[in-house]
N, C-alpha and C positions, 0 to 999 in steps of 0.2 A: 179657383174658380176664376176664369177670365173677366176683365172688368165690363161693365155691361156695353156695346156699341150697336146702335142701330143698325149699322151698317151688314150685320152678321144675322139679323133677325131670321133672312131668307134661308140658312142656312146655318142654324145655331152651333154654337162648340156642344161636344158631348157632355161636357159637364152642365152646361144649363138645363138641358134636356133631360139629365139623370134629376138635380134640383126641383124642374116644376115638376117631375114626374111623382118624385117624394110630396112635396106639396100636396099635391092636386089628391095624392093619397089618405092624407091625414086629417083627422075633423080640426083639430087644433096646431098651432105652431107656437112656442116659447123658446127666444131667446135669451139667452143669461150671457152676458159678457162685459169684460170691465172697460168702463169710459173712456175717451181720447179724448181729450183738450175738452175737458167738459160735455161732450157729445157722444154719440154714438160712432164707433170707429165705421170707416169708410168700407171695409169690407163687410160689415152687415148692410149698409146702406148700398152696396151692390148686389148682397143677394136679394135683398128687397124689391130693387130695381128689376133684375134679371125674371124673377115672378111674375112681375107686374105688367111683362111687354111681351109682345106688342102689344099695342092699343088695341083694345076689346079683346083682350085673350090672356088678362091676369088668371091666376093661378090662386088668387085671394081673396076671388067673391066668394062670399060666405063664409070664409074663416075664423075660426079666432084666432088672434094673433097678441102675443104679450112678450116685450119685450123687457127685459131688466137688466140696469146698466149699475155697475157695480164702482163705487168711488175707489180707486187704489191709492194709497198715499205713502209715501216714501219710508221707508224705515229706516230710521237713523240707530247708528250702532255704538 
């Protein structure tokens, strides 16, 4: 999915539109992802941003959203 850019709100990329439609059709959304630098990965933040913009048109309104981050520890052999 292309990074969120408010300059593209007037003519959003097809990936943004498809993602927004899938979120709007869902009752709830669950994200499960490995953590990145002790936080959520940037691509997850981007997906949430795409769904919440443009201002006043968030597809997250009224949705149940859960984010589960998994710490990935290096394995030593």
